[in-house]
N, C-alpha and C positions, 0 to 999 in steps of 0.2 A: 397310168404313167408312174415311172419311178421317180424319186426325187433327184434333181440334178446334183452333181457332186459339188460340194462347198469347200473342198479342200484346196487351199492356195488359189482362190478364184481370181484374184486381181490380175495375175499374169496372164491368164487364159482369156479373160473377158475384156480387159481395158486395152485400148489402143495406145495409151500412153499419156503423158502430161498434156493437159489442155489449159490454155490461158497462163496466168502467173504460176511460177514454181514456188515451192516453199522457200527456196533459197532467196527468192526475190521479195518475199513478203516480210512484214514485221515479225519479230520473234514470237509474240503472242498468237498471231495469226498462223504462223508456221506450226506451232504446237497444236493448234486446233485442227489443222489439216491432217495431223497424224492421229486424230481422235477416231473413235469407233464409228462415227457417222459422217457421211458425205451426202448431204441432202440435195435432192433434186425436187423442186416444187413445180407442179403443173398448176397454173393459175388462169383465171379468166373471170368474166363477168357473171357467169352462170347461164345456163341454157345456150352455151357457146360451143359445145362439142368436147369440152374438157373431160367429161366422164368417159367417153369412148376412148380418147387418147390415153387416159389414165389406165383403163382396164387393159388396153393392148399392151402397153409398156410394162405393166406389172407382171406380165407373164415372162418377161426376161429374167433368167436366174440371177442376174447381178443385183436385182432390185428387191429390197424389203418394202413392206407397206403395212398400213393398218387396215383391217378388214371391217366389214359391216357387223360381224359377230363380235369382234373386239369392242366396237362402239356400243353395242347393245349390252355387253357385259362390263360396262364401265366400272361398276362397283367392285369387280374382281381385279381391275387393273391388269388385263391380260397383256402379254408381250407379243402374241402372235407367232409363237415359235414354228407352228406348222402352216402358216398362211400360204407360203410358196407352194408347199406340197399339195394343198387343197385346191388352190386356184388353178394349178397346172394339170390337175387330174381331169379325167373325162367326166366325173361327177359334177364339177363346177360348170362345165359347158352344157351338160344335160339340164342343169338347173336355171339356165339363162332365162330370164323373164318370169320365173316362177316366184311364189311368195317367199320360198326359202333360199332364194338365190344367194350364193356366196360371191362377194365381190370387194374390191377396194373401197375405202370410205373416206370422207372428209373428217370423220371422227369428231363432229362437234360436241357430242355428249362426253366422250372420253376426255378430250383435251380440256373442255370446259370444267370438267370435274377434277382432273388430275393436275392441270397446269394453271389455267386462268380463264374466267369467262370473257375476258377482253378479246380473245380469239373468236368468240362466237358471235357477238352482236355489239359491235362498236358503232357509235353514231357517225364516225368520220374515219378516214383512212389512218391506219396506224404507221408511224414513221420511226426512225431511229431514235428520235427524241423520247419516245414511249418505252424504250428499253431500259429497264432498271436492272441493276445486278441481280436482284432476286428473281425477276422473270426470265433473265437470261440463263441462270443456273437451272431453273425449272424446265425450260424448254429443251435445253441441251441434254439434261438428264433424261427427260422423257424420250427423245428420239434416240439417244445413245443406247439406252437400255433395250429398245426394240431392235436396233441394228445389231447389237451383240447377240440377242436371243435368236435372231433369224439368220445370223452368220452370212450376211450379204455385204459386199463392199460399198454399195450405195443405198440410200433410203429414199424411196419415192413417195411424195405425198402431194395431194391435190387439195386446193381450196379455192372458193370462188367469192365474188363480191368486191370489197375494197381490195386494192392491189397488195397492200401490206409488204411491199418489196423492200423498202427501207428498213422496216421493222424486222423482217426475218434476215435481211443481210446483216443487220447490226448484231443479231444473235448468232448467226452462222456465216461468218465472212467467206467460208469455203462453198457456200450454196450456189447452185445454178437454178435459173428459173426459165421455164417454157411457157410463154404466154400464148394461149390459144385464143385466136380472134375469129368471130363470126359476124356476118353481115348484121348490122344493127337492126334492120328492118325484121329480119328473122328472129333475132333475140327478143326484141319488143313484142312481136306477135306471140311468141311462145310464153313470155311472162304473163300476157293477159289471159292465158288458158291455164295458168298454174294456181292451185287452190291456196298456196302459201304466198303468193305475190301480195304485198300489203299496200300497193298503190291505190287500191279502191278507197283507203281511208284518207288519202291526200298526203302531201309531204309533211303536214303537221304531225302525222301519226305513223309514218312508215319507218323503215329501218335505216334510212340514209341520212337522217338529220335534215334540217331546214334547206330549201333550195337557195343557192346563191341569188343575189338580186336579179342578175341578167336572165337566168333560167326561170325564175319565178315570174318575171314579167312576160317571158316567152309563153309560159303556160297560160297566163291570164289572157294574152292576146289570142290564144288558140281556144278560148272558150272553156278552159279547164277540162278538156277532153281527156279521157283516160288513155286512149291510144297514143296521144301526144305525150302524155306523161311517162308512159313506158319508154318512148323514144328519148325523152329528156333524161330519164334514169340511165339508159345506156350511155348517152353522151356524158353525164356526170361521171360515171365510172371510168369510161374510157379516157377522158381527159385526166382524171387521177392517175390512170395507168401511164399516160405520156409524161406527166410531171415526175412520177416516181422512177421511171425508166431512165430519165436524164441523170439521175443520181447514182445509177449502177455502173460498175466497170463493164464495158461492151462485151467482154468475153464471158460474162456471167449471165447473159440474157440471150434467149432465142425466141423470135416471134414466128408463129405458125398459124396460117389461116386454116380454119376448119375445112373450108371448101377444097383447099389444096390437098388436105389429108384424104378427103373422100375421093378426089380424082386420081391420086397417085399415092396410095398408102405406104408402099414399100419405099418409095423416094423419101416421103416425109419422115417415116421411122428411121431411115438411114441418117437423115440430118440430125435427129434427135440423138441417135446413138453416138455419132461422130462428136456432137456437142458435149456428151457426157463421157467421152473417152472410151466407149464400149464397141465391141464387135458383135456381129450376128452369131448366133448359135444355130445349128441345123433345126433343132426343134422349134426355136422361136421363129425362124423364118417360115416354117410350116404353119405355125399359128397365124402369122400376119397374112400370109398369102391365102389362107383358107378362111379368113374372118369375114362374116356376112355383113358387108357395109350397105346401108340403106340411105341413099341420097334423095328419097322421095319427098322429104319435108324441107328440102333446101330453099325452095322458093314459095313455101306454102303461104307466106303472108299475102301473096297475090290472089290466092283463093279464099283466105280467111278474112281478109279485110276488104272494105270497099275501095275503089279507085281514089276517092277523095281522102280516105283515111291513110292510104299509102302516100299520096301526095303530101299530106300534112307532115308525115314522118320524114319524107325526103327533103322538104323545105327546111326541116330542123336539122337534119343530119348531113346535108349535101357535103359541106367542106370536109367533115370527118370521114364520111364514106369515100370521098375521093382520095384522101391522104392514105387510106388503107387498100386502095386499088379496086374499090367496088364502083360499078357503073351507076 
């Protein structure tokens, strides 16, 4: 495939202003809206389907992104100038699932090295209060350099774990956030199968800091079972997302259920494009309609866990699942 044209892409790819206009924003924020980067963050708890959403969207020619190759070459501080060309080529699709696969990345190594390790492994959610002028300059310079190098009107980045919504909104007032939500039973079940999940060491030693007293008591009542701890971890993060989302302007946040994405990918992608002020391109539409979606693991928790273990999770998560529309 040839590289999509990047000459004057904003007029051909953007639907127009979304949310507040620069004229209605404070002067400092208006200046930032004219900067080289318009970040769109794909966020979620992890094992929530955000990787699939990220990879599909990154194929739109309006988006720049950080690749797994960039992350592995953190010592070179690459800007990813050819990321779009490589990802949208037949070679990237042919390498899907292979060891050498080229794909967008959360870039923990690169950002931890070039900006700050606080992005990588914080014991609590990061908020606007954690934004210092120094960290703000470093994050903006990091993303702006890559947006300029890739010559894309918007920059797409995914991260998982703590919400960090207030933190990144404090750095990028112009940012938009797409929160990918998945059934907590499925997420907890998937965590239990991941080699990097640190719940086996207990909340005293995992990545999320000590459990709040109410959640700690709930875990004790449940016999300190690990499947219950995984459910509690999801609840901990989702409640943090709910708190953080209340502080964002409504027009800067889109919540998308992963199951809805699997059921109707074109409709879900259209919602995201509209949210970002973008239009479809013919090539991108072909990419989305031809994407091999596999929903076979959607309800795998019913096969991977015992009925009692599922019941334990549901007793813990029932109100939160109901709020999110899960039966």
